[in-house]
C-alpha positions, 0 to 999 in steps of 0.5 A: 704618482702611483698612489693617486692612480691607484691599481693603474699605475703601470698603465697610465704613469709612463705617458704622464712621467714622459710628457712631464719629462718632455716639459722639463728637458726644455729647461736643462741647459744645453751645455749640461747635456750628457752628449758633450760628456760622452762624445769626447770620451768615446772618441779617446777610447776609439783612438787607443783602441782602433789601430789601423794595424789590427785585423778586422777581427781585432778591431771588431773585437775592440768596438765590442769592449769599448761599447762595454766599457761605456755602457756597463757603468752607466746602465749598472747605476741606472739599473742600482739607483732605480732598484734601490730607490724608495721613490724612483720617480724623481730619479726617472724624471731627472734621467729623462729630461736629461736624455731628451733633446732640448730647444737649441737644434730648433732655434739653430735651425731657425737662425740657420733659415734666417741666414740662408734667406739673407744670403749668409752661407758661411754663417748658416754652415757654422750653425749646422756643423755641430749638429751633423757629423756630415762635412758642411763646407761644400754644401749649397744653400739647398744642401744646407736646408736638407742637411738641417732637416735630416739633422732634426730628424735624427736627433729626434728619432735617436734622443727623443723617439727611441727614449719614449718607445724603450722607456714604455717597454723597458723603463729607464734602463731600456731608455738609457741603452737606447740613447747611449747606443745611437750617441755612440754610432753617431760618434763612431759613425761606420761611414768614417774612414777606419771605423767600419770594423770597429763600429760594426756591433755597436752599429748592429746593436743600435740597428736592433733597438731602432727597428720598431722605433723607425717603423713606428715613427715613419708610419706616424710621419706618413700621416701628415702627407699622403699616408701610402706615398712612402709604401709606393716609393719603397723602391727608392730605399737601398742598403742592407736591413740596418740602412733600409730601417734608418731610411724609412722615417726619412722617406715618410718625412720627404713625402710629408714635406713634399721635398726630396731628402737623402743623396750623396754626402761627404764624411771626413772628405770621402763621398758616401753614396745615399738614396735620394728619397721622396719627390724631386722638388728641392727643400726649401728654407720654410721646410726647416720649420715645417719639419720642427712642427711635424715631429712635435705633432708626432712626439705628441701623438705618441704620448696622446695615444700611449695614455688613451691605450692605457686608459682603455685597458685599465677601463677593461681590467676595472670592467673585468674586476 
């Protein structure tokens, strides 16, 4: 690809690589996804290091050390392979296709919508449970619909848009770091009982990496509805800067769908307060498929604009030469 694109490879190659990796990710079996290998390892590490008798400072230190134990070997391997490989492109394609999410959640959401329409609430719960950290046993059909929409947004934001953004800015190393930090925050969710101190610094790292991603994704999703509605409804956001950053894309999606998202949820039996975002209209089953389409449109819009931006810079640079 570098030879085909000539001196403008650095500008034009990233969107082409990402588009190809997006298509290849649809072919990777769901059981091969790295999240299924990482989650048990992270859970085991937390059980061994996050002891309730430790002080908050000790538990925060344990979280930092656990993050390092998981991140350093993986990031070192990525840096070593990309740095030493004569042709790094095949490795980058394979890595991106491995990290990017596949179609499994979309298929389960289609089945979930069908189960809800058929009144099969328990089957719908079983389809949703693997994709969310929240408790699903007490959710109504409307609650299941809302939780499924939020699960789609969370997966796309943390596994696709974060990888796309940071691959463009920092290559495969930063793309891997963004994916890993988001996955660890999902496993070590700070709202889980006893995880607040342990997950403090991993959550901060992921929060910093996701700040620009959340801002751009919120702006993109707002284009499909009333672009200024999320800004006018920004008073609905609450919490610290990490929580508000996390809520912005959800607020934009809620106004684009015309349905309310957010609200209180339960995590391991404990009620957690979250703001209600968007209009007062409750979400319906068709919003599940609309969410999938909106997120797909947003992804291809990012790739298209990235390619056009690179092409414009290449033309300007060529003219200057």
